[in-house]
mmCIF file of the N, C-alpha and C atoms, coordinates in Angstrom:
data_MODEL
# 
_entry.id   MODEL 
# 
loop_
_atom_site.group_PDB 
_atom_site.id 
_atom_site.type_symbol 
_atom_site.label_atom_id 
_atom_site.label_alt_id 
_atom_site.label_comp_id 
_atom_site.label_asym_id 
_atom_site.label_entity_id 
_atom_site.label_seq_id 
_atom_site.pdbx_PDB_ins_code 
_atom_site.Cartn_x 
_atom_site.Cartn_y 
_atom_site.Cartn_z 
_atom_site.occupancy 
_atom_site.B_iso_or_equiv 
_atom_site.pdbx_formal_charge 
_atom_site.auth_seq_id 
_atom_site.auth_comp_id 
_atom_site.auth_asym_id 
_atom_site.auth_atom_id 
_atom_site.pdbx_PDB_model_num 
ATOM 1   N N  . MET A 1 1  ? 15.470  0.675   -11.606 1.00 0.00 ? 1  MET A N  1 
ATOM 2   C CA . MET A 1 1  ? 14.277  -0.132  -11.570 1.00 0.00 ? 1  MET A CA 1 
ATOM 3   C C  . MET A 1 1  ? 13.614  -0.137  -12.942 1.00 0.00 ? 1  MET A C  1 
ATOM 4   N N  . SER A 1 2  ? 13.175  -1.281  -13.321 1.00 0.00 ? 2  SER A N  1 
ATOM 5   C CA . SER A 1 2  ? 12.487  -1.417  -14.595 1.00 0.00 ? 2  SER A CA 1 
ATOM 6   C C  . SER A 1 2  ? 11.072  -0.865  -14.491 1.00 0.00 ? 2  SER A C  1 
ATOM 7   N N  . GLU A 1 3  ? 10.548  -0.377  -15.613 1.00 0.00 ? 3  GLU A N  1 
ATOM 8   C CA . GLU A 1 3  ? 9.182   0.141   -15.614 1.00 0.00 ? 3  GLU A CA 1 
ATOM 9   C C  . GLU A 1 3  ? 8.168   -0.968  -15.383 1.00 0.00 ? 3  GLU A C  1 
ATOM 10  N N  . ARG A 1 4  ? 8.528   -2.194  -15.698 1.00 0.00 ? 4  ARG A N  1 
ATOM 11  C CA . ARG A 1 4  ? 7.601   -3.317  -15.606 1.00 0.00 ? 4  ARG A CA 1 
ATOM 12  C C  . ARG A 1 4  ? 7.541   -3.926  -14.207 1.00 0.00 ? 4  ARG A C  1 
ATOM 13  N N  . GLU A 1 5  ? 8.449   -3.580  -13.339 1.00 0.00 ? 5  GLU A N  1 
ATOM 14  C CA . GLU A 1 5  ? 8.457   -4.169  -12.001 1.00 0.00 ? 5  GLU A CA 1 
ATOM 15  C C  . GLU A 1 5  ? 7.233   -3.718  -11.214 1.00 0.00 ? 5  GLU A C  1 
ATOM 16  N N  . THR A 1 6  ? 6.611   -4.679  -10.534 1.00 0.00 ? 6  THR A N  1 
ATOM 17  C CA . THR A 1 6  ? 5.441   -4.367  -9.722  1.00 0.00 ? 6  THR A CA 1 
ATOM 18  C C  . THR A 1 6  ? 5.558   -5.061  -8.376  1.00 0.00 ? 6  THR A C  1 
ATOM 19  N N  . ILE A 1 7  ? 4.773   -4.589  -7.425  1.00 0.00 ? 7  ILE A N  1 
ATOM 20  C CA . ILE A 1 7  ? 4.683   -5.234  -6.121  1.00 0.00 ? 7  ILE A CA 1 
ATOM 21  C C  . ILE A 1 7  ? 3.212   -5.439  -5.787  1.00 0.00 ? 7  ILE A C  1 
ATOM 22  N N  . ARG A 1 8  ? 2.964   -6.451  -4.981  1.00 0.00 ? 8  ARG A N  1 
ATOM 23  C CA . ARG A 1 8  ? 1.603   -6.749  -4.536  1.00 0.00 ? 8  ARG A CA 1 
ATOM 24  C C  . ARG A 1 8  ? 1.485   -6.262  -3.093  1.00 0.00 ? 8  ARG A C  1 
ATOM 25  N N  . VAL A 1 9  ? 0.486   -5.434  -2.826  1.00 0.00 ? 9  VAL A N  1 
ATOM 26  C CA . VAL A 1 9  ? 0.280   -4.855  -1.502  1.00 0.00 ? 9  VAL A CA 1 
ATOM 27  C C  . VAL A 1 9  ? -1.083  -5.299  -0.993  1.00 0.00 ? 9  VAL A C  1 
ATOM 28  N N  . LYS A 1 10 ? -1.116  -5.850  0.222   1.00 0.00 ? 10 LYS A N  1 
ATOM 29  C CA . LYS A 1 10 ? -2.364  -6.337  0.809   1.00 0.00 ? 10 LYS A CA 1 
ATOM 30  C C  . LYS A 1 10 ? -2.607  -5.631  2.137   1.00 0.00 ? 10 LYS A C  1 
ATOM 31  N N  . LEU A 1 11 ? -3.818  -5.122  2.330   1.00 0.00 ? 11 LEU A N  1 
ATOM 32  C CA . LEU A 1 11 ? -4.195  -4.478  3.590   1.00 0.00 ? 11 LEU A CA 1 
ATOM 33  C C  . LEU A 1 11 ? -4.541  -5.572  4.594   1.00 0.00 ? 11 LEU A C  1 
ATOM 34  N N  . VAL A 1 12 ? -3.770  -5.666  5.676   1.00 0.00 ? 12 VAL A N  1 
ATOM 35  C CA . VAL A 1 12 ? -3.977  -6.738  6.655   1.00 0.00 ? 12 VAL A CA 1 
ATOM 36  C C  . VAL A 1 12 ? -4.481  -6.228  8.001   1.00 0.00 ? 12 VAL A C  1 
ATOM 37  N N  . ARG A 1 13 ? -4.407  -4.928  8.233   1.00 0.00 ? 13 ARG A N  1 
ATOM 38  C CA . ARG A 1 13 ? -4.909  -4.354  9.481   1.00 0.00 ? 13 ARG A CA 1 
ATOM 39  C C  . ARG A 1 13 ? -5.810  -3.173  9.171   1.00 0.00 ? 13 ARG A C  1 
ATOM 40  N N  . SER A 1 14 ? -6.788  -2.979  10.022  1.00 0.00 ? 14 SER A N  1 
ATOM 41  C CA . SER A 1 14 ? -7.751  -1.903  9.831   1.00 0.00 ? 14 SER A CA 1 
ATOM 42  C C  . SER A 1 14 ? -7.113  -0.543  10.103  1.00 0.00 ? 14 SER A C  1 
ATOM 43  N N  . PRO A 1 15 ? -7.499  0.469   9.330   1.00 0.00 ? 15 PRO A N  1 
ATOM 44  C CA . PRO A 1 15 ? -6.980  1.810   9.570   1.00 0.00 ? 15 PRO A CA 1 
ATOM 45  C C  . PRO A 1 15 ? -7.699  2.553   10.700  1.00 0.00 ? 15 PRO A C  1 
ATOM 46  N N  . ILE A 1 16 ? -8.594  1.890   11.411  1.00 0.00 ? 16 ILE A N  1 
ATOM 47  C CA . ILE A 1 16 ? -9.262  2.540   12.540  1.00 0.00 ? 16 ILE A CA 1 
ATOM 48  C C  . ILE A 1 16 ? -8.195  2.932   13.563  1.00 0.00 ? 16 ILE A C  1 
ATOM 49  N N  . GLY A 1 17 ? -8.227  4.165   13.998  1.00 0.00 ? 17 GLY A N  1 
ATOM 50  C CA . GLY A 1 17 ? -7.248  4.659   14.957  1.00 0.00 ? 17 GLY A CA 1 
ATOM 51  C C  . GLY A 1 17 ? -6.020  5.267   14.306  1.00 0.00 ? 17 GLY A C  1 
ATOM 52  N N  . CYS A 1 18 ? -5.931  5.208   12.985  1.00 0.00 ? 18 CYS A N  1 
ATOM 53  C CA . CYS A 1 18 ? -4.805  5.808   12.272  1.00 0.00 ? 18 CYS A CA 1 
ATOM 54  C C  . CYS A 1 18 ? -5.130  7.259   11.939  1.00 0.00 ? 18 CYS A C  1 
ATOM 55  N N  . THR A 1 19 ? -4.110  7.976   11.556  1.00 0.00 ? 19 THR A N  1 
ATOM 56  C CA . THR A 1 19 ? -4.310  9.376   11.200  1.00 0.00 ? 19 THR A CA 1 
ATOM 57  C C  . THR A 1 19 ? -5.030  9.487   9.856   1.00 0.00 ? 19 THR A C  1 
ATOM 58  N N  . GLN A 1 20 ? -5.624  10.630  9.610   1.00 0.00 ? 20 GLN A N  1 
ATOM 59  C CA . GLN A 1 20 ? -6.312  10.864  8.340   1.00 0.00 ? 20 GLN A CA 1 
ATOM 60  C C  . GLN A 1 20 ? -5.332  10.778  7.180   1.00 0.00 ? 20 GLN A C  1 
ATOM 61  N N  . ARG A 1 21 ? -4.111  11.206  7.401   1.00 0.00 ? 21 ARG A N  1 
ATOM 62  C CA . ARG A 1 21 ? -3.102  11.148  6.344   1.00 0.00 ? 21 ARG A CA 1 
ATOM 63  C C  . ARG A 1 21 ? -2.807  9.700   5.940   1.00 0.00 ? 21 ARG A C  1 
ATOM 64  N N  . GLN A 1 22 ? -2.739  8.798   6.922   1.00 0.00 ? 22 GLN A N  1 
ATOM 65  C CA . GLN A 1 22 ? -2.512  7.388   6.617   1.00 0.00 ? 22 GLN A CA 1 
ATOM 66  C C  . GLN A 1 22 ? -3.717  6.789   5.890   1.00 0.00 ? 22 GLN A C  1 
ATOM 67  N N  . ARG A 1 23 ? -4.911  7.170   6.284   1.00 0.00 ? 23 ARG A N  1 
ATOM 68  C CA . ARG A 1 23 ? -6.117  6.692   5.592   1.00 0.00 ? 23 ARG A CA 1 
ATOM 69  C C  . ARG A 1 23 ? -6.132  7.174   4.147   1.00 0.00 ? 23 ARG A C  1 
ATOM 70  N N  . ASP A 1 24 ? -5.745  8.426   3.939   1.00 0.00 ? 24 ASP A N  1 
ATOM 71  C CA . ASP A 1 24 ? -5.686  8.973   2.584   1.00 0.00 ? 24 ASP A CA 1 
ATOM 72  C C  . ASP A 1 24 ? -4.646  8.232   1.742   1.00 0.00 ? 24 ASP A C  1 
ATOM 73  N N  . THR A 1 25 ? -3.532  7.866   2.360   1.00 0.00 ? 25 THR A N  1 
ATOM 74  C CA . THR A 1 25 ? -2.499  7.111   1.658   1.00 0.00 ? 25 THR A CA 1 
ATOM 75  C C  . THR A 1 25 ? -3.031  5.750   1.232   1.00 0.00 ? 25 THR A C  1 
ATOM 76  N N  . LEU A 1 26 ? -3.743  5.073   2.126   1.00 0.00 ? 26 LEU A N  1 
ATOM 77  C CA . LEU A 1 26 ? -4.339  3.779   1.780   1.00 0.00 ? 26 LEU A CA 1 
ATOM 78  C C  . LEU A 1 26 ? -5.332  3.930   0.636   1.00 0.00 ? 26 LEU A C  1 
ATOM 79  N N  . ARG A 1 27 ? -6.141  4.962   0.698   1.00 0.00 ? 27 ARG A N  1 
ATOM 80  C CA . ARG A 1 27 ? -7.122  5.204   -0.360  1.00 0.00 ? 27 ARG A CA 1 
ATOM 81  C C  . ARG A 1 27 ? -6.407  5.475   -1.686  1.00 0.00 ? 27 ARG A C  1 
ATOM 82  N N  . GLY A 1 28 ? -5.301  6.203   -1.626  1.00 0.00 ? 28 GLY A N  1 
ATOM 83  C CA . GLY A 1 28 ? -4.527  6.479   -2.831  1.00 0.00 ? 28 GLY A CA 1 
ATOM 84  C C  . GLY A 1 28 ? -3.907  5.232   -3.437  1.00 0.00 ? 28 GLY A C  1 
ATOM 85  N N  . LEU A 1 29 ? -3.613  4.256   -2.595  1.00 0.00 ? 29 LEU A N  1 
ATOM 86  C CA . LEU A 1 29 ? -3.091  2.979   -3.082  1.00 0.00 ? 29 LEU A CA 1 
ATOM 87  C C  . LEU A 1 29 ? -4.203  2.076   -3.601  1.00 0.00 ? 29 LEU A C  1 
ATOM 88  N N  . GLY A 1 30 ? -5.442  2.427   -3.312  1.00 0.00 ? 30 GLY A N  1 
ATOM 89  C CA . GLY A 1 30 ? -6.563  1.603   -3.742  1.00 0.00 ? 30 GLY A CA 1 
ATOM 90  C C  . GLY A 1 30 ? -6.963  0.559   -2.724  1.00 0.00 ? 30 GLY A C  1 
ATOM 91  N N  . LEU A 1 31 ? -6.478  0.697   -1.497  1.00 0.00 ? 31 LEU A N  1 
ATOM 92  C CA . LEU A 1 31 ? -6.789  -0.263  -0.438  1.00 0.00 ? 31 LEU A CA 1 
ATOM 93  C C  . LEU A 1 31 ? -7.931  0.293   0.406   1.00 0.00 ? 31 LEU A C  1 
ATOM 94  N N  . THR A 1 32 ? -9.117  -0.257  0.209   1.00 0.00 ? 32 THR A N  1 
ATOM 95  C CA . THR A 1 32 ? -10.295 0.265   0.887   1.00 0.00 ? 32 THR A CA 1 
ATOM 96  C C  . THR A 1 32 ? -10.844 -0.680  1.944   1.00 0.00 ? 32 THR A C  1 
ATOM 97  N N  . ARG A 1 33 ? -10.521 -1.963  1.857   1.00 0.00 ? 33 ARG A N  1 
ATOM 98  C CA . ARG A 1 33 ? -11.037 -2.935  2.825   1.00 0.00 ? 33 ARG A CA 1 
ATOM 99  C C  . ARG A 1 33 ? -9.924  -3.883  3.250   1.00 0.00 ? 33 ARG A C  1 
ATOM 100 N N  . VAL A 1 34 ? -10.019 -4.367  4.475   1.00 0.00 ? 34 VAL A N  1 
ATOM 101 C CA . VAL A 1 34 ? -9.052  -5.337  4.973   1.00 0.00 ? 34 VAL A CA 1 
ATOM 102 C C  . VAL A 1 34 ? -9.140  -6.585  4.098   1.00 0.00 ? 34 VAL A C  1 
ATOM 103 N N  . GLY A 1 35 ? -7.985  -7.084  3.682   1.00 0.00 ? 35 GLY A N  1 
ATOM 104 C CA . GLY A 1 35 ? -7.934  -8.265  2.834   1.00 0.00 ? 35 GLY A CA 1 
ATOM 105 C C  . GLY A 1 35 ? -7.797  -7.954  1.358   1.00 0.00 ? 35 GLY A C  1 
ATOM 106 N N  . LYS A 1 36 ? -8.006  -6.715  0.970   1.00 0.00 ? 36 LYS A N  1 
ATOM 107 C CA . LYS A 1 36 ? -7.905  -6.335  -0.442  1.00 0.00 ? 36 LYS A CA 1 
ATOM 108 C C  . LYS A 1 36 ? -6.441  -6.276  -0.859  1.00 0.00 ? 36 LYS A C  1 
ATOM 109 N N  . THR A 1 37 ? -6.170  -6.771  -2.056  1.00 0.00 ? 37 THR A N  1 
ATOM 110 C CA . THR A 1 37 ? -4.820  -6.780  -2.606  1.00 0.00 ? 37 THR A CA 1 
ATOM 111 C C  . THR A 1 37 ? -4.800  -5.972  -3.891  1.00 0.00 ? 37 THR A C  1 
ATOM 112 N N  . VAL A 1 38 ? -3.774  -5.155  -4.055  1.00 0.00 ? 38 VAL A N  1 
ATOM 113 C CA . VAL A 1 38 ? -3.600  -4.383  -5.286  1.00 0.00 ? 38 VAL A CA 1 
ATOM 114 C C  . VAL A 1 38 ? -2.178  -4.580  -5.795  1.00 0.00 ? 38 VAL A C  1 
ATOM 115 N N  . VAL A 1 39 ? -2.021  -4.461  -7.092  1.00 0.00 ? 39 VAL A N  1 
ATOM 116 C CA . VAL A 1 39 ? -0.705  -4.523  -7.719  1.00 0.00 ? 39 VAL A CA 1 
ATOM 117 C C  . VAL A 1 39 ? -0.348  -3.107  -8.148  1.00 0.00 ? 39 VAL A C  1 
ATOM 118 N N  . VAL A 1 40 ? 0.788   -2.627  -7.663  1.00 0.00 ? 40 VAL A N  1 
ATOM 119 C CA . VAL A 1 40 ? 1.212   -1.259  -7.967  1.00 0.00 ? 40 VAL A CA 1 
ATOM 120 C C  . VAL A 1 40 ? 2.614   -1.285  -8.562  1.00 0.00 ? 40 VAL A C  1 
ATOM 121 N N  . PRO A 1 41 ? 2.961   -0.293  -9.369  1.00 0.00 ? 41 PRO A N  1 
ATOM 122 C CA . PRO A 1 41 ? 4.311   -0.239  -9.927  1.00 0.00 ? 41 PRO A CA 1 
ATOM 123 C C  . PRO A 1 41 ? 5.343   -0.006  -8.830  1.00 0.00 ? 41 PRO A C  1 
ATOM 124 N N  . LYS A 1 42 ? 6.502   -0.600  -9.024  1.00 0.00 ? 42 LYS A N  1 
ATOM 125 C CA . LYS A 1 42 ? 7.583   -0.441  -8.047  1.00 0.00 ? 42 LYS A CA 1 
ATOM 126 C C  . LYS A 1 42 ? 8.413   0.771   -8.460  1.00 0.00 ? 42 LYS A C  1 
ATOM 127 N N  . ASN A 1 43 ? 8.010   1.929   -7.953  1.00 0.00 ? 43 ASN A N  1 
ATOM 128 C CA . ASN A 1 43 ? 8.746   3.158   -8.221  1.00 0.00 ? 43 ASN A CA 1 
ATOM 129 C C  . ASN A 1 43 ? 8.864   3.920   -6.900  1.00 0.00 ? 43 ASN A C  1 
ATOM 130 N N  . PRO A 1 44 ? 9.724   4.909   -6.832  1.00 0.00 ? 44 PRO A N  1 
ATOM 131 C CA . PRO A 1 44 ? 9.941   5.608   -5.564  1.00 0.00 ? 44 PRO A CA 1 
ATOM 132 C C  . PRO A 1 44 ? 8.679   6.200   -4.951  1.00 0.00 ? 44 PRO A C  1 
ATOM 133 N N  . ALA A 1 45 ? 7.767   6.693   -5.761  1.00 0.00 ? 45 ALA A N  1 
ATOM 134 C CA . ALA A 1 45 ? 6.541   7.290   -5.229  1.00 0.00 ? 45 ALA A CA 1 
ATOM 135 C C  . ALA A 1 45 ? 5.685   6.245   -4.523  1.00 0.00 ? 45 ALA A C  1 
ATOM 136 N N  . MET A 1 46 ? 5.495   5.106   -5.155  1.00 0.00 ? 46 MET A N  1 
ATOM 137 C CA . MET A 1 46 ? 4.669   4.052   -4.556  1.00 0.00 ? 46 MET A CA 1 
ATOM 138 C C  . MET A 1 46 ? 5.360   3.420   -3.353  1.00 0.00 ? 46 MET A C  1 
ATOM 139 N N  . LEU A 1 47 ? 6.673   3.256   -3.426  1.00 0.00 ? 47 LEU A N  1 
ATOM 140 C CA . LEU A 1 47 ? 7.394   2.687   -2.288  1.00 0.00 ? 47 LEU A CA 1 
ATOM 141 C C  . LEU A 1 47 ? 7.307   3.617   -1.080  1.00 0.00 ? 47 LEU A C  1 
ATOM 142 N N  . GLY A 1 48 ? 7.287   4.918   -1.318  1.00 0.00 ? 48 GLY A N  1 
ATOM 143 C CA . GLY A 1 48 ? 7.119   5.879   -0.229  1.00 0.00 ? 48 GLY A CA 1 
ATOM 144 C C  . GLY A 1 48 ? 5.749   5.786   0.399   1.00 0.00 ? 48 GLY A C  1 
ATOM 145 N N  . ARG A 1 49 ? 4.723   5.602   -0.426  1.00 0.00 ? 49 ARG A N  1 
ATOM 146 C CA . ARG A 1 49 ? 3.365   5.443   0.098   1.00 0.00 ? 49 ARG A CA 1 
ATOM 147 C C  . ARG A 1 49 ? 3.264   4.174   0.944   1.00 0.00 ? 49 ARG A C  1 
ATOM 148 N N  . VAL A 1 50 ? 3.830   3.092   0.425   1.00 0.00 ? 50 VAL A N  1 
ATOM 149 C CA . VAL A 1 50 ? 3.783   1.823   1.156   1.00 0.00 ? 50 VAL A CA 1 
ATOM 150 C C  . VAL A 1 50 ? 4.543   1.951   2.475   1.00 0.00 ? 50 VAL A C  1 
ATOM 151 N N  . ALA A 1 51 ? 5.664   2.638   2.473   1.00 0.00 ? 51 ALA A N  1 
ATOM 152 C CA . ALA A 1 51 ? 6.444   2.812   3.699   1.00 0.00 ? 51 ALA A CA 1 
ATOM 153 C C  . ALA A 1 51 ? 5.668   3.597   4.748   1.00 0.00 ? 51 ALA A C  1 
ATOM 154 N N  . ALA A 1 52 ? 4.827   4.520   4.307   1.00 0.00 ? 52 ALA A N  1 
ATOM 155 C CA . ALA A 1 52 ? 4.054   5.342   5.241   1.00 0.00 ? 52 ALA A CA 1 
ATOM 156 C C  . ALA A 1 52 ? 3.004   4.529   5.989   1.00 0.00 ? 52 ALA A C  1 
ATOM 157 N N  . VAL A 1 53 ? 2.581   3.402   5.413   1.00 0.00 ? 53 VAL A N  1 
ATOM 158 C CA . VAL A 1 53 ? 1.549   2.569   6.050   1.00 0.00 ? 53 VAL A CA 1 
ATOM 159 C C  . VAL A 1 53 ? 2.049   1.132   6.235   1.00 0.00 ? 53 VAL A C  1 
ATOM 160 N N  . ARG A 1 54 ? 3.354   0.969   6.390   1.00 0.00 ? 54 ARG A N  1 
ATOM 161 C CA . ARG A 1 54 ? 3.951   -0.368  6.455   1.00 0.00 ? 54 ARG A CA 1 
ATOM 162 C C  . ARG A 1 54 ? 3.430   -1.206  7.614   1.00 0.00 ? 54 ARG A C  1 
ATOM 163 N N  . HIS A 1 55 ? 2.921   -0.560  8.661   1.00 0.00 ? 55 HIS A N  1 
ATOM 164 C CA . HIS A 1 55 ? 2.393   -1.303  9.807   1.00 0.00 ? 55 HIS A CA 1 
ATOM 165 C C  . HIS A 1 55 ? 0.995   -1.851  9.541   1.00 0.00 ? 55 HIS A C  1 
ATOM 166 N N  . LEU A 1 56 ? 0.398   -1.490  8.415   1.00 0.00 ? 56 LEU A N  1 
ATOM 167 C CA . LEU A 1 56 ? -0.958  -1.935  8.074   1.00 0.00 ? 56 LEU A CA 1 
ATOM 168 C C  . LEU A 1 56 ? -0.997  -2.898  6.892   1.00 0.00 ? 56 LEU A C  1 
ATOM 169 N N  . VAL A 1 57 ? 0.100   -3.032  6.163   1.00 0.00 ? 57 VAL A N  1 
ATOM 170 C CA . VAL A 1 57 ? 0.082   -3.802  4.921   1.00 0.00 ? 57 VAL A CA 1 
ATOM 171 C C  . VAL A 1 57 ? 1.163   -4.880  4.902   1.00 0.00 ? 57 VAL A C  1 
ATOM 172 N N  . GLU A 1 58 ? 0.967   -5.833  3.986   1.00 0.00 ? 58 GLU A N  1 
ATOM 173 C CA . GLU A 1 58 ? 1.993   -6.820  3.655   1.00 0.00 ? 58 GLU A CA 1 
ATOM 174 C C  . GLU A 1 58 ? 2.391   -6.569  2.210   1.00 0.00 ? 58 GLU A C  1 
ATOM 175 N N  . VAL A 1 59 ? 3.679   -6.699  1.922   1.00 0.00 ? 59 VAL A N  1 
ATOM 176 C CA . VAL A 1 59 ? 4.182   -6.440  0.581   1.00 0.00 ? 59 VAL A CA 1 
ATOM 177 C C  . VAL A 1 59 ? 4.926   -7.674  0.093   1.00 0.00 ? 59 VAL A C  1 
ATOM 178 N N  . GLU A 1 60 ? 4.683   -8.047  -1.163  1.00 0.00 ? 60 GLU A N  1 
ATOM 179 C CA . GLU A 1 60 ? 5.428   -9.141  -1.779  1.00 0.00 ? 60 GLU A CA 1 
ATOM 180 C C  . GLU A 1 60 ? 5.669   -8.799  -3.243  1.00 0.00 ? 60 GLU A C  1 
ATOM 181 N N  . PRO A 1 61 ? 6.768   -9.291  -3.799  1.00 0.00 ? 61 PRO A N  1 
ATOM 182 C CA . PRO A 1 61 ? 7.042   -9.003  -5.210  1.00 0.00 ? 61 PRO A CA 1 
ATOM 183 C C  . PRO A 1 61 ? 6.074   -9.751  -6.113  1.00 0.00 ? 61 PRO A C  1 
ATOM 184 N N  . CYS A 1 62 ? 5.841   -9.200  -7.291  1.00 0.00 ? 62 CYS A N  1 
ATOM 185 C CA . CYS A 1 62 ? 4.973   -9.863  -8.284  1.00 0.00 ? 62 CYS A CA 1 
ATOM 186 C C  . CYS A 1 62 ? 5.814   -10.600 -9.289  1.00 0.00 ? 62 CYS A C  1 
# 
């Protein structure tokens, strides 16, 4: 993977009812409100975070 590759992650579902660990993961990604979109680097660490909350977010390439 190139260092320049990024992905766009959008929070589409509320974390209400999710575990504290999932909420912390969303906060670590910078997703604090439904509808917020962030651009994150495409690396194994970020892909793991996104996978942990995949039921709450939409992902698209940048």
